[in-house]
FITIDO-951067 format. One record per residue: x, z, y of N, C-alpha, C in turn; residue in one letter; residue number from 1. Coordinates in steps of 0.2 Angstrom, whole numbers, plus 2048, in hexadecimal, padded with zeros to 3 digits. Example, Ala and Ser with C-alpha at 12.3 -4.5 7.8 and 13.67 -1.06 7.14 Angstrom:
(rec (842,827,7E4),(83E,827,7EA),(842,827,7F0),'A',1)
(rec (840,823,7F5),(844,824,7FB),(840,827,800),'S',2)
This chain:
(rec (157,A9E,823),(15B,AA3,827),(158,AAA,826),'M',1)
(rec (15C,AAF,825),(159,AB5,824),(15B,AB9,82A),'K',2)
(rec (156,ABD,82D),(158,AC1,833),(157,AC8,831),'I',3)
(rec (15C,ACC,833),(15C,AD3,832),(156,AD6,836),'K',4)
(rec (153,ADB,834),(14D,ADE,838),(14F,AE0,83F),'S',5)
(rec (155,AE3,840),(157,AE5,847),(158,ADF,84B),'D',6)
(rec (15B,ADA,848),(15C,AD3,84C),(155,AD0,84E),'E',7)
(rec (150,AD1,849),(149,ACE,84A),(146,AD2,84F),'G',8)
(rec (146,AD8,84F),(143,ADC,854),(146,ADB,85B),'A',9)
(rec (14D,ADA,85C),(150,AD8,862),(14E,AD2,865),'E',10)
(rec (14D,ACD,860),(14B,AC6,862),(144,AC6,865),'L',11)
(rec (13F,ACA,861),(138,ACB,863),(138,ACE,86A),'L',12)
(rec (13C,AD4,86B),(13C,AD7,872),(13E,AD2,877),'M',13)
(rec (143,ACE,876),(146,AC9,87B),(141,AC4,87C),'Q',14)
(rec (13D,AC2,877),(138,ABD,878),(132,ABF,87C),'A',15)
(rec (130,AC6,87B),(12B,AC9,87F),(12D,AC9,886),'I',16)
(rec (133,ACB,888),(135,ACC,88F),(135,AC5,892),'V',17)
(rec (138,AC0,88F),(139,ABA,891),(132,AB6,893),'E',18)
(rec (12D,AB8,88E),(127,AB5,88F),(123,AB8,896),'H',19)
(rec (124,ABF,896),(122,AC2,89C),(125,ABF,8A3),'A',20)
(rec (12B,ABE,8A3),(12F,ABB,8A8),(12C,AB4,8AA),'V',21)
(rec (12B,AB0,8A5),(128,AA9,8A7),(121,AAA,8A9),'V',22)
(rec (11D,AAE,8A6),(116,AB0,8A9),(116,AB2,8B0),'D',23)
(rec (11B,AB7,8B2),(11B,AB9,8B8),(11D,AB4,8BD),'Y',24)
(rec (122,AB0,8BC),(124,AAA,8C0),(11F,AA5,8C1),'Q',25)
(rec (11B,AA4,8BC),(115,A9F,8BC),(110,AA2,8C1),'N',26)
(rec (10F,AA8,8C0),(109,AAC,8C4),(10C,AAB,8CC),'A',27)
(rec (112,AAD,8CD),(114,AAD,8D4),(114,AA6,8D7),'L',28)
(rec (116,AA1,8D3),(115,A9A,8D5),(10E,A98,8D7),'R',29)
(rec (10A,A9A,8D2),(103,A98,8D3),(100,A9C,8D9),'H',30)
(rec (101,AA2,8DA),(0FF,AA6,8E0),(101,AA2,8E6),'I',31)
(rec (107,AA0,8E7),(109,A9C,8ED),(105,A96,8EE),'I',32)
(rec (105,A92,8E8),(101,A8C,8E8),(0FA,A8C,8EA),'E',33)
(rec (0F7,A91,8E7),(0EF,A92,8E9),(0EE,A95,8F0),'Y',34)
(rec (0F2,A99,8F2),(0F2,A9C,8F9),(0F3,A97,8FE),'E',35)
(rec (0F8,A92,8FD),(0F9,A8D,901),(0F3,A88,902),'K',36)
(rec (0F0,A86,8FC),(0EB,A82,8FC),(0E4,A85,8FF),'A',37)
(rec (0E4,A8C,8FE),(0DE,A8F,901),(0DE,A90,908),'L',38)
(rec (0E5,A90,90B),(0E6,A90,912),(0E3,A8A,916),'S',39)
(rec (0E3,A84,912),(0E0,A7E,915),(0D9,A7D,914),'K',40)
(rec (0D6,A80,90F),(0CF,A7F,90E),(0CC,A84,909),'K',41)
(rec (0C6,A87,90A),(0C3,A8C,905),(0C1,A88,8FF),'A',42)
(rec (0C2,A8B,8F9),(0C0,A88,8F3),(0BF,A8E,8EE),'D',43)
(rec (0B9,A8E,8EC),(0B8,A93,8E7),(0BC,A93,8E0),'E',44)
(rec (0BD,A8D,8DE),(0C1,A8C,8D8),(0C8,A8E,8D9),'G',45)
(rec (0CB,A8D,8DF),(0D2,A8F,8E0),(0D2,A96,8E1),'L',46)
(rec (0CD,A99,8E4),(0CD,AA0,8E5),(0CD,AA4,8DE),'Q',47)
(rec (0C9,AA1,8D9),(0C9,AA4,8D3),(0D0,AA3,8CF),'M',48)
(rec (0D3,A9E,8D0),(0DA,A9D,8CD),(0DF,AA2,8D0),'K',49)
(rec (0DE,AA3,8D7),(0E3,AA7,8DA),(0E2,AAE,8D8),'L',50)
(rec (0DB,AB0,8D7),(0DA,AB7,8D4),(0DD,AB8,8CD),'S',51)
(rec (0DC,AB3,8C9),(0DF,AB3,8C2),(0E7,AB3,8C2),'I',52)
(rec (0EA,AAF,8C7),(0F1,AB0,8C8),(0F4,AB7,8CA),'A',53)
(rec (0F0,ABA,8CE),(0F1,AC0,8D1),(0F1,AC6,8CB),'K',54)
(rec (0EC,AC5,8C7),(0EB,AC9,8C1),(0F0,AC8,8BC),'D',55)
(rec (0F3,AC2,8BB),(0F8,AC1,8B7),(0FF,AC4,8B9),'A',56)
(rec (100,AC4,8C0),(106,AC7,8C3),(105,ACE,8C2),'K',57)
(rec (100,AD1,8C4),(0FF,AD8,8C3),(100,ADB,8BC),'A',58)
(rec (0FE,AD7,8B7),(0FF,AD9,8B0),(106,AD8,8AE),'E',59)
(rec (10A,AD3,8B0),(111,AD3,8AF),(114,AD9,8B2),'C',60)
(rec (112,ADB,8B8),(116,AE0,8BC),(114,AE7,8B8),'E',61)
(rec (10E,AE7,8B5),(10D,AEE,8B1),(112,AEE,8AB),'R',62)
(rec (113,AE8,8A8),(117,AE8,8A2),(11E,AE9,8A5),'F',63)
(rec (121,AE6,8AA),(128,AE8,8AC),(129,AEF,8AE),'F',64)
(rec (124,AF2,8B0),(124,AFA,8B2),(123,AFE,8AC),'H',65)
(rec (121,AFB,8A6),(120,AFF,8A0),(126,B02,89D),'S',66)
(rec (125,B07,899),(12A,B0A,894),(12C,B04,88F),'E',67)
(rec (128,B00,88D),(12A,AFB,888),(12F,AF6,88B),'Y',68)
(rec (12E,AF4,891),(133,AEF,894),(139,AF3,896),'C',69)
(rec (139,AF9,898),(13F,AFD,899),(143,AFE,893),'F',70)
(rec (13F,AFF,88D),(142,B00,887),(146,AFA,884),'G',71)
(rec (142,AF4,886),(145,AED,884),(14B,AEC,888),'F',72)
(rec (14B,AED,88E),(150,AEA,893),(155,AF0,896),'T',73)
(rec (153,AF6,896),(157,AFB,899),(157,AFB,8A1),'G',74)
(rec (152,AF7,8A4),(152,AF5,8AB),(14B,AF8,8AD),'V',75)
(rec (14B,AFB,8B3),(145,AFD,8B6),(141,AF7,8B8),'S',76)
(rec (13A,AF9,8B9),(136,AF3,8BB),(137,AF0,8C2),'G',77)
(rec (139,AF5,8C6),(13B,AF2,8CD),(141,AEE,8CD),'E',78)
(rec (146,AF0,8C9),(14C,AEC,8C9),(14B,AE6,8C5),'Q',79)
(rec (147,AE6,8C0),(145,AE0,8BC),(141,ADB,8C1),'F',80)
(rec (13C,ADD,8C4),(139,AD8,8C9),(13D,AD6,8CE),'I',81)
(rec (142,ADA,8D1),(146,AD8,8D6),(14B,AD2,8D3),'G',82)
(rec (14D,AD3,8CD),(151,ACE,8CA),(14E,AC7,8C9),'M',83)
(rec (147,AC8,8C7),(143,AC1,8C7),(143,ABE,8CD),'I',84)
(rec (141,AC2,8D3),(141,ABF,8D9),(147,ABC,8DC),'H',85)
(rec (14D,ABF,8DB),(153,ABD,8DD),(155,AB6,8D9),'K',86)
(rec (153,AB6,8D3),(154,AB0,8CF),(150,AAA,8D1),'K',87)
(rec (14A,AAC,8D3),(146,AA7,8D6),(148,AA4,8DD),'G',88)
(rec (14A,AA9,8E1),(14D,AA6,8E7),(153,AA2,8E7),'K',89)
(rec (158,AA4,8E2),(15E,AA0,8E1),(15C,A99,8DE),'R',90)
(rec (157,A99,8DA),(155,A92,8D7),(151,A8E,8DC),'A',91)
(rec (14D,A91,8E1),(14A,A8D,8E6),(14F,A8B,8EB),'K',92)
(rec (154,A8F,8EC),(15A,A8D,8F1),(15D,A87,8EE),'K',93)
(rec (15F,A87,8E8),(163,A82,8E4),(15F,A7C,8E4),'K',94)
(rec (158,A7C,8E3),(154,A76,8E2),(152,A73,8E9),'N',95)
(rec (154,A76,8EE),(152,A74,8F5),(14C,A77,8F8),'G',96)
């Protein structure tokens, strides 16, 4: 299958954004999980994992607010993050 360069660039941009969304959702899920566990008992390993998850979340947010992401999506960082949170709330409500 031969892909035109414009189509290839479009697919690459889409993949980059989709990967960032998955990374962001995973970071949010881990932050909730680790904070819940740490509320029950102090654990240095969990504290380290929480710190890593918060760093991953912040990195994704920097990307969502970047000119690159805006150029790929045409959506501002705040709008994009809001859409991800809405989607997560709908999925959580749907799954119980």
